[in-house]
LUMFI-867218 format. One record per atom (N, C-alpha, C): x, y, z. Coordinates in steps of 0.2 Angstrom, whole numbers, plus 5000, padded with zeros to 4 digits. Each point is the difference from the previous one (the first is absolute). Layout:
BEGIN
XYZ;...
This chain:
BEGIN
499551585152;500050034994;500850004998;500149984994;500750004998;500250054995;500650035000;500250054995;500149984993;500050044995;500149994993;500749964999;500550025004;500649964999;500049935003;499650005005;499949935003;499649954996;499650034996;499649964995;500449984995;500550044997;500549984995;500449955003;500250005006;500549955003;499649935001;499450015002;499649945001;499949964993;499850044995;499949974993;500749974998;500550035001;500749984998;500149935003;499950005007;500249945004;499649944997;499350015000;499649954998;500249974993;500150054995;500149974993;500749975000;500550025004;500649975000;500049935003;499649995006;499949945003;499649954996;499550034996;499649954996;500549974995;500550044997;500449984995;500549955002;500350025006;500649965002;499949955006;499550015004;499849965006;500650015005;500350065000;500550015005;499950075004;500150005006;499950065004;500350064997;499750055001;500350064996;500350055005;500650024999;500350055005;500150074996;500250055004;500150074998;500550004994;500549965000;500550004995;499749984993;499549965000;499749984994;499550064997;499750035005;499650064998;500450064997;500650015003;500450064997;500249994993;499949934997;500249994993;499450014996;499450025002;499450014996;500050074998;499950014994;500150074997;499550055003;499449985002;499550045003;500050015007;500549975004;500150015007;500750035001;500150064998;500650045001;500050035007;500049965005;500050025007;500649975003;500250035006;500649975004;499849945003;500549965001;499949935004;499750015007;500250065003;499750015007;499250024999;499950044995;499350014999;499649944998;500249964996;499749944998;499949955006;500549995004;500049965006;499550035005;499950065001;499650035004;499249994998;499950014994;499349984997;499949935000;500549964999;499849925001;499949995007;500350035005;499849985007;499350035001;499850064997;499450025002;499449964997;500249974994;499549964996;499949935004;500649985003;500049945004;499650015007;500150065003;499650025006;499250004998;499950024994;499350014998;499749934998;500449955000;499749944998;500049984992;500350044996;500049994993;500649954998;500650005004;500549964999;500249965006;500449954998;500249955006;500849994999;500350005006;500749994999;500249925001;500449974996;500249935000;500549995005;500149945003;500549985005;500749994996;500049994994;500649984996;500450064997;499750065000;500350064997;499750065002;500350064998;499850065002;499550034996;499849964995;499550024995;499349995002;499550034997;499349995002;499649964994;499549975002;499549974996;499350035001;499650004995;499350035001;499649955005;499650045004;499549965004;499349994996;499549975002;499449994997;499750074999;500150045006;499750075000;500350044994;500749994999;500350044995;499849984993;499949934999;499749984993;499350034999;499650005005;499350025000;500050084998;500550045003;500050074998;500350004993;500449964998;500350004993;499549994995;499649955001;499549984995;499450055000;499950045005;499450045001;500250074997;500750025001;500250074998;500650014996;500449954999;500650014997;500249964993;499649945000;500249964994;499850034993;500450004995;499850024994;500049944995;499650004995;499949944996;500650004995;500349954999;500649994996;499850004992;500250054997;499850014993;500349954995;500549975002;500349944996;499649945000;499550005004;499549945000;499650004994;499950064997;499650014995;500249964994;500749985000;500349964994;499749935000;499749985006;499749935001;499350004997;499750065000;499350004998;499849974994;500450004994;499849974994;500049925001;500449975004;499949935002;499449985003;499750055004;499449995003;499450004995;500150064996;499550014995;499949944995;500649974998;500049944996;499649945003;500049995006;499649955003;499350015000;499850065001;499350014999;499750014993;500450024996;499850004993;499949934997;500449955002;500049944997;499549955004;499750025005;499649965004;499350045001;499850034995;499350045001;499549955002;500049944997;499549955001;500149965006;500649985001;500249965006;500150045006;499650035003;500150055005;500449975006;499749945002;500449975006;500749994998;500149984994;500749984998;500450075000;499750054998;500450075000;500250025007;499549995005;500250015007;500549965003;500049944998;500549955002;500750024998;500050014993;500750024997;500250075003;499650055001;500250065003;500350005007;499749955004;500349995006;500649975000;500149954995;500749974999;500550054998;499850054996;500550054998;500150055005;499550015004;500150055006;500549975005;500049945001;500549965005;500750004997;500050004993;500750004997;500350075000;499650054999;500250074999;500250035007;499749975005;500150035007;500549955004;500049944998;500449955004;499749995007;499450015001;499649985006;499449964998;499649985005;499449964999;499550044998;499649984994;499550044998;499349955000;499550035001;499449975001;499450044997;499449974999;499450034998;499449965002;499550045002;499449975002;499550024994;499849954996;499650024994;499350015002;499650034995;499350025002;499649935001;499650005006;499649945001;499450004996;499749944998;499550004996;499349995004;500050005006;499549985004;499450054999;500150064998;499450044998;499850014993;500349954996;499849994993;499349965000;499650014995;499449964999;500249944995;499649955001;500149944996;499650014993;500349994994;499750014994;499849934997;500449955001;499949944997;500349945004;499749955000;500249945003;500049944994;500549984998;500049954994;500449935002;499849964996;500349935001;500349974994;500649985001;500449974994;500349935002;499749954996;500349935001;500750004997;500449965004;500749994997;500249934999;499649965003;500049924999;499349985002;500049934999;499349975002;499950015008;500550005004;499950015007;500250065003;500350054996;500250065003;499750064996;499950055004;499850064997;500250065004;500050064997;500250075003;499450045000;499950035006;499450055000;500450075000;499750044996;500350075000;499550055002;500350055004;499650055003;500350074998;499650044996;500250064997;499750065003;500450055002;499750065003;499950064995;499650055003;499950064995;500750034999;500549995003;500650044999;500549954996;499749954997;500449954996;500549955004;499950005007;500449955004;499749944999;500449954999;499849934999;500349955006;499649965003;500249955004;499749934998;500549955001;499849944997;500049955006;499649955000;500049945005;499949944996;500549955001;500049944997;499549955004;499649964997;499649955004;500149934996;499849955004;500049934997;499349985000;499849984994;499349984999;499949925002;499549995005;499949935002;499849954994;500249945001;499849954995;499350004998;499650015006;499349994999;499650064998;500450054998;499750064997;500150024993;499550034997;500050014993;500350085000;500450014994;500250074999;499550055000;499449984996;499550044999;499750025007;500049965005;499750025006;500450055004;500749994999;500450055003;499950074996;499950004994;499950064996;499450045003;499549965001;499450035003;500150035007;500449975004;500250035006;500350065000;500550004995;500450074999;499550054997;499649984996;499550054997;499650035006;499849965004;499550025006;500450055004;500749985002;500450045004;500150074996;500150004993;500150064997;499450055000;499449975000;499450045001;500050035007;500249965005;499950015007;500550065002;500650004997;500550045003;500250064995;499750004994;500250054995;499850075003;500550054999;499950075002;500050005008;500249955003;500150005008;500850025001;500150035006;500750025002;500349935002;500750004999;500349945002;500049995007;499950055004;500050005007;499349965002;499550014996;499349985001;500049924998;500449984995;499949944997;500149945005;500550005004;500149955005;499449995005;499750065002;499550005005;499349974996;500050024994;499449974996;500049935000;500649974998;500149934999;499949965007;500250035005;499949975007;499350005002;499650054997;499350005002;499649944998;499549995004;499649944999;499750004993;499750064998;499650004994;500549984994;500650025000;500549994995;500149925000;500149975005;500149935000;499449964998;499450035001;499449974998;500050004992;500250054997;500050014993;500449954996;500549975003;500449954996;499949935003;499750005006;499949935003;499749954996;499650024995;499649954996;500549974995;500550044998;500449984995;500649955002;500250005006;500649965001;500149985008;500249945001;500149985007;500650035004;500550024996;500650025003;500150085000;499450035001;499950075000;500550035005;500149985006;500550035005;500750014997;500249944997;500750014997;500050054994;499550014996;500050054995;499950075003;499650005005;499950075003;500750025003;500449965003;500650015003;500550024995;500049974994;500450024994;499950074998;499350025000;499950074998;500250055006;499949985006;500250055005;500750015000;500449944999;500750014999;500250054995;499749994994;500150054995;499950075001;499450015004;499850075002;500550035005;500349955004;500450035005;500750024997;500249974994;500650024997;499950074997;499450024998;499950074998;500050055006;499849985006;500050045005;500750015003;500549964999;500750015002;500350054996;500450045004;500450064996;500649974996;500050024994;500649974996;500650035003;500549965001;500650025004;500649984996;500450054998;500649994996;500750025004;500549955000;500650015004;500649994996;500550045000;500649994996;500650035004;500549964999;500750035003;500049995007;499749945003;500149995007;500750005003;500449974996;500749995002;500450064999;499850054997;500450064998;500250035007;499550015005;500250045006;500549965004;500149934999;500549975003;500750024999;500150034994;500750034999;500250065004;499550035003;500150065004;500349985007;500450035003;500349985007;499550005005;499450035000;499549995005;499749935000;500149964995;499749944999;500549945001;500550015003;500549955001;499949955005;499550015004;499849965006;499549954997;500249935001;499649954998;499350005002;499950015007;499449995003;499550064997;500450064999;499650064997;499849984993;500449974996;499849984993;499449955000;500049955005;499549955001;499350035002;500150055004;499350035002;499850054995;500450034996;499850044994;499649964995;500349944998;499749964995;499349975003;500049985006;499449985003;499450055000;500250065001;499650065000;499750014993;500450004995;499850004993;499549954998;500249945002;499649944999;499350005003;500050035006;499350015003;499650064997;500450044996;499750064997;499850055005;500350005006;499950055005;500050074998;500450024994;500150064998;499450034996;499649964998;499450024996;499650055003;499949995007;499650055003;500350065003;500750004998;500450065003;500350044995;499949994993;500350044995;499650064998;499950055004;499750064998;499350015002;499750064999;499350015002;499650024994;500249974994;499550014994;500050074997;500450045003;500050074998;500750035000;500350014994;500750034999;500549965003;500650034999;500649975002;500149985007;500249945002;500049985007;500749985002;500350025005;500749985002;500049985007;500049935001;499949985007;500749975002;500250015006;500649985003;499949945005;500549985003;499949945004;499650015006;500050065003;499650015006;499250014998;499950014994;499350004997;499749944999;500549954998;499749934998;499949955005;500350015006;499949965006;500149924998;500549994996;500249934998;500849995002;500149955003;500749995002;500550004994;499949964995;500450004994;500150074997;499650055001;500050064997;500350065004;500349985005;500350055005;500550054996;500449974995;500450044997;499850014992;499450004999;499750004993;499550064999;500050024994;499550054998;499649974994;499350025000;499649984995;499750064997;500250014993;499750064996;499549974996;499450035000;499449984996;499650054997;499849994994;499550054997;499449964997;499450025002;499449974997;499850024993;499649954997;499750024994;499349985000;499550044997;499349995001;499749994993;499749944999;499649984994;499350035000;499749995006;499350035000;499950015008;499450025002;499850015007;500149935004;499949954997;500149935003;500649964999;500450034995;500649964998;500650045001;500549985004;500650035001;500649955001;500650034999;500649965001;500550045003;500649975001;500650035003;500649984997;500550044999;500749984998;500450025005;500549965002;500450015006;500749974999;500550035004;500749985000;500149995007;500449955002;500249985007;500750005000;500450045004;500750005000;500250025007;500750005001;500250035006;499950075001;500050035007;499850075001;500550044996;500649974999;500650034996;499849994993;499550034998;499849994993;500150064995;500149994994;500050054995;499450044999;499750045004;499450025000;499950054993;500550034998;499950054995;499949964993;500249945000;500049954994;499349965001;499949985005;499449955001;499350044999;500050065003;499350035001;499850024992;500450034996;499750014993;499949944996;500349945001;499949944997;499349975002;499950005006;499449975003;499450044998;500150075000;499450044998;499950004992;500549994996;499949994993;499749944998;500249945003;499749944999;499250005002;499950025006;499350015003;499650044995;500250054997;499650044996;499849964993;500549974998;499949964994;499549945001;500149975006;499649945001;499250025001;499950065003;499450035000;499650014994;500450034995;499850014993;499849944997;500549955001;499949934996;499349975002;499950005006;499349975003;499450044998;500150064999;499450044998;499850004993;500549974996;499850004992;499549944999;
């Protein structure tokens, strides 16, 4: 248990270290208006906080830096949301107002703005369409030999698949196939569609129309697989490299590879409320000195997504938390309209 004075000191040290990336000594603390204590008192409390594991002493100076335990206590008990962040809310509002129809574009733009406002890496996992139902499968010729098949869901999501029409096939035959598939798959869940297509009875339905049924089937399966993938948006990957924690070349390489593999998708929150995860929670080598702040949004019982920021553990929590919360709340409203 730490005292009220020690809480003030811990908060002051963390916020000073976040700002300057320099170890904090008692002399720095005496200059803060709300810490009118003697240097001896401050040094004693700093030593106590170090002994309790909230602070660490560096080898290069007499100052202290926060430990992961210190940061964790700070975000759970001491952090206050920066009111100045509200000045950025109109910029976020503008994105959602001008993109009421293009929802995916709004999400992408919001993530880009989030990375600019925080100067960290921002990402979002958009709502998956796998639990949507198919409302229409359509066919659009774009030339004599090429066509586009459109798959439309009950939520208005659209997926397209380009196909090439064989020389010995008539367009009307292909239209008949698409009509058959439309009747077969309408009002089925996206998750079911692939299994239905793979089933023997589905193949039999279209076998009489075309010899290259396997290729066509694979094209549809590929289109449905795209629906099942979670939409992933990423912005500001290089932002974190400006932080001193990311000056190691191998660390940068590992971090980029991890993002490319999308390892973070399964680690950014529990789908309920604000989540702040530190390096020891993530169990990923490139994330040892990093924190992931995420907030989920829910569209329906089966559709949900997450907004997140990835940065150094020495992060501006008071600024990042309200920004992520505000964007997540707006994204949820946008998808529900």
